[in-house]
C-alpha positions as CSV (number, residue, x, y, z in Angstrom):
1,X,0.0,0.0,0.0
2,X,2.8,2.5,0.9
3,X,6.0,2.1,-1.1
4,X,8.0,4.8,0.7
5,X,7.9,7.9,2.8
6,X,9.9,11.0,1.8
7,X,10.3,13.6,4.5
8,X,12.2,14.9,7.6
9,X,13.2,12.5,10.4
10,X,12.0,14.4,13.5
11,X,12.6,11.7,16.1
12,X,14.6,8.4,16.2
13,X,15.5,5.6,18.5
14,X,17.2,2.3,17.9
15,X,14.0,0.6,16.9
16,X,11.6,3.3,15.6
17,X,11.6,6.7,13.8
18,X,9.1,9.4,13.1
19,X,9.2,10.7,9.6
20,X,7.2,13.9,8.9
21,X,5.7,14.0,5.4
22,X,3.5,17.0,4.4
23,X,2.8,17.8,8.0
24,X,1.9,14.3,9.1
25,X,4.3,12.3,11.3
26,X,4.5,8.6,10.4
27,X,5.9,6.2,13.1
28,X,7.9,3.4,11.5
29,X,9.6,0.5,13.1
30,X,13.1,0.1,11.9
31,X,16.1,-2.2,12.2
32,X,19.3,-1.0,13.9
33,X,21.0,-0.8,10.5
34,X,18.3,1.5,9.1
35,X,18.2,3.6,12.3
36,X,22.0,4.2,11.8
37,X,21.3,5.5,8.3
38,X,18.6,8.0,9.4
39,X,19.7,11.3,10.9
40,X,17.3,13.5,12.9
41,X,16.7,16.8,11.1
42,X,17.6,15.4,7.7
43,X,15.3,14.7,4.7
44,X,15.3,11.1,3.7
45,X,13.4,8.4,1.9
46,X,12.3,5.4,3.9
47,X,11.1,2.4,2.1
48,X,8.1,0.8,3.9
49,X,6.1,-2.3,4.5
50,X,2.6,-2.2,5.9
51,X,2.0,-5.1,8.3
52,X,-1.4,-5.8,9.8
53,X,-2.1,-8.3,12.5
54,X,-5.6,-8.7,14.0
55,X,-6.7,-5.4,12.5
56,X,-3.8,-3.5,14.0
57,X,-1.5,-1.9,11.4
58,X,2.2,-1.2,11.8
59,X,4.6,0.4,9.4
60,X,8.0,-1.0,9.0
61,X,10.7,1.3,7.5
62,X,14.0,0.5,5.8
63,X,16.9,2.6,4.5
64,X,17.1,0.7,1.2
65,X,14.9,-1.3,-1.1
66,X,17.2,-4.3,-0.7
67,X,16.7,-4.4,3.0
68,X,13.0,-4.1,2.6
69,X,12.9,-6.9,0.0
70,X,15.0,-9.1,2.4
71,X,12.6,-8.4,5.2
72,X,9.6,-9.2,3.0
73,X,11.2,-12.6,2.2
74,X,12.0,-13.3,5.8
75,X,8.4,-12.6,6.8
76,X,7.1,-15.1,4.3
77,X,8.7,-17.9,6.3
78,X,6.3,-19.5,8.8
79,X,6.7,-18.1,12.4
80,X,8.8,-15.1,11.3
81,X,7.0,-11.8,11.9
82,X,8.1,-8.2,11.9
83,X,9.9,-8.5,15.3
84,X,12.1,-11.4,14.3
85,X,12.7,-9.9,10.8
86,X,13.8,-6.6,12.3
87,X,15.9,-8.4,15.0
88,X,17.7,-10.4,12.3
89,X,18.3,-7.2,10.2
90,X,19.5,-5.4,13.4
91,X,22.0,-8.1,14.2
92,X,23.4,-8.5,10.6
93,X,23.8,-6.2,7.6
94,X,21.5,-7.3,4.8
95,X,24.4,-8.8,2.8
96,X,25.8,-10.7,5.8
97,X,22.3,-12.1,6.7
98,X,21.8,-13.2,3.1
99,X,25.2,-14.9,3.1
100,X,24.5,-16.7,6.3
101,X,21.1,-18.0,4.9
102,X,22.7,-19.0,1.6
103,X,25.4,-21.1,3.3
104,X,22.9,-22.6,5.7
105,X,24.5,-21.2,8.8
106,X,21.5,-21.9,11.2
107,X,23.8,-21.4,14.2
108,X,24.5,-17.8,13.3
109,X,20.8,-17.1,12.8
110,X,19.9,-18.9,16.1
111,X,22.2,-16.5,18.0
112,X,19.6,-13.7,17.4
113,X,17.0,-13.3,20.1
114,X,13.7,-14.9,19.2
115,X,15.1,-17.2,16.6
116,X,15.0,-20.9,17.7
117,X,16.7,-23.9,16.0
118,X,13.7,-24.8,13.9
119,X,13.1,-21.3,12.7
120,X,16.8,-20.9,11.8
121,X,16.8,-24.1,9.9
122,X,13.5,-23.2,8.1
123,X,15.0,-19.8,7.1
124,X,18.0,-21.5,5.6
125,X,16.0,-24.2,3.8
126,X,13.2,-21.9,2.4
127,X,15.3,-18.9,1.5
128,X,18.6,-20.3,0.4
129,X,17.9,-19.9,-3.3
130,X,15.8,-16.7,-3.0
131,X,18.5,-14.7,-1.1
132,X,21.1,-15.5,-3.8
133,X,18.9,-13.8,-6.4
134,X,18.5,-10.6,-4.4
135,X,20.5,-7.5,-5.3
136,X,21.6,-6.4,-1.9
137,X,24.1,-3.9,-3.3
138,X,27.4,-3.6,-1.6
139,X,29.0,-0.7,0.2
140,X,29.7,2.0,-2.3
141,X,29.8,5.2,-0.5
142,X,26.9,7.3,0.5
143,X,23.6,6.8,-1.3
144,X,22.0,9.8,-2.9
145,X,18.3,10.4,-2.1
146,X,16.4,9.3,-5.2
147,X,14.5,11.9,-7.1
148,X,12.0,11.7,-10.0
149,X,14.7,12.5,-12.6
150,X,16.8,9.6,-11.4
151,X,13.8,7.2,-11.3
152,X,12.8,8.2,-14.8
153,X,16.4,7.8,-16.1
154,X,16.6,4.3,-14.6
155,X,13.3,3.4,-16.3
156,X,14.6,4.8,-19.6
157,X,17.8,2.7,-19.4
158,X,15.8,-0.4,-18.6
159,X,13.6,0.3,-21.6
160,X,16.8,0.5,-23.7
161,X,17.8,-3.0,-22.6
162,X,19.9,-2.4,-19.5
163,X,19.4,-4.6,-16.4
164,X,17.8,-2.9,-13.4
165,X,21.0,-3.2,-11.2
166,X,23.2,-1.9,-14.0
167,X,20.8,1.0,-14.7
168,X,20.7,2.0,-11.1
169,X,24.5,1.9,-10.8
170,X,25.0,4.0,-13.9
171,X,22.4,6.6,-12.8
172,X,23.8,6.8,-9.3
173,X,27.4,7.4,-10.7
174,X,26.0,10.0,-13.1
175,X,24.2,11.8,-10.2
176,X,27.4,11.8,-8.1
177,X,29.0,13.8,-10.9
178,X,26.0,16.2,-11.3
179,X,23.5,16.2,-8.4
180,X,21.0,18.5,-10.1
181,X,21.0,16.7,-13.5
182,X,17.7,16.3,-15.3
183,X,16.5,12.9,-16.7
184,X,17.9,13.5,-20.2
185,X,21.3,14.5,-18.8
186,X,21.4,11.4,-16.6
187,X,20.5,9.1,-19.4
188,X,23.1,10.6,-21.7
189,X,25.8,10.4,-19.0
190,X,24.9,6.8,-18.2
191,X,25.0,5.8,-21.9
192,X,28.6,7.2,-22.1
193,X,29.8,5.1,-19.1
């Protein structure tokens, strides 16, 4: 229902943040990794998942699309809800968590509070192939806040036959060179890389 929130972080703790968008403050539950990325007083984009249990909604927030997609996959496993997914993403960076699942390291997963032996084994068994297909992006310096020009440039490159990951990487590099570039300039710069 909600893809992302774009606004000012007005309050933050290790497990939640308040993001003010158009005068409305949205409370989002976040992992420790995402909380580290969010800075009070800064404008940011928080990718979201709406989770409803017994008619009570909660909004989960993530610093990146990759972390959100990993959380979505985690919560598809039986007995893994938002609390366990956020605990796993607080204990491990998304890439490290995916690597542990891919190599079947149930012992590492079990070390996280709330994850028992059966749940750890189930995560490894059910998600082993799925996490290897996720683009969790590596470290690569600070991420620029996406804007409409960048999103349009990525879509244009995909239409021209580029893979999504390659298109995002090229547009991000082009934006680092020129923060205020319009869509056409970004596409042109990406094509020259």
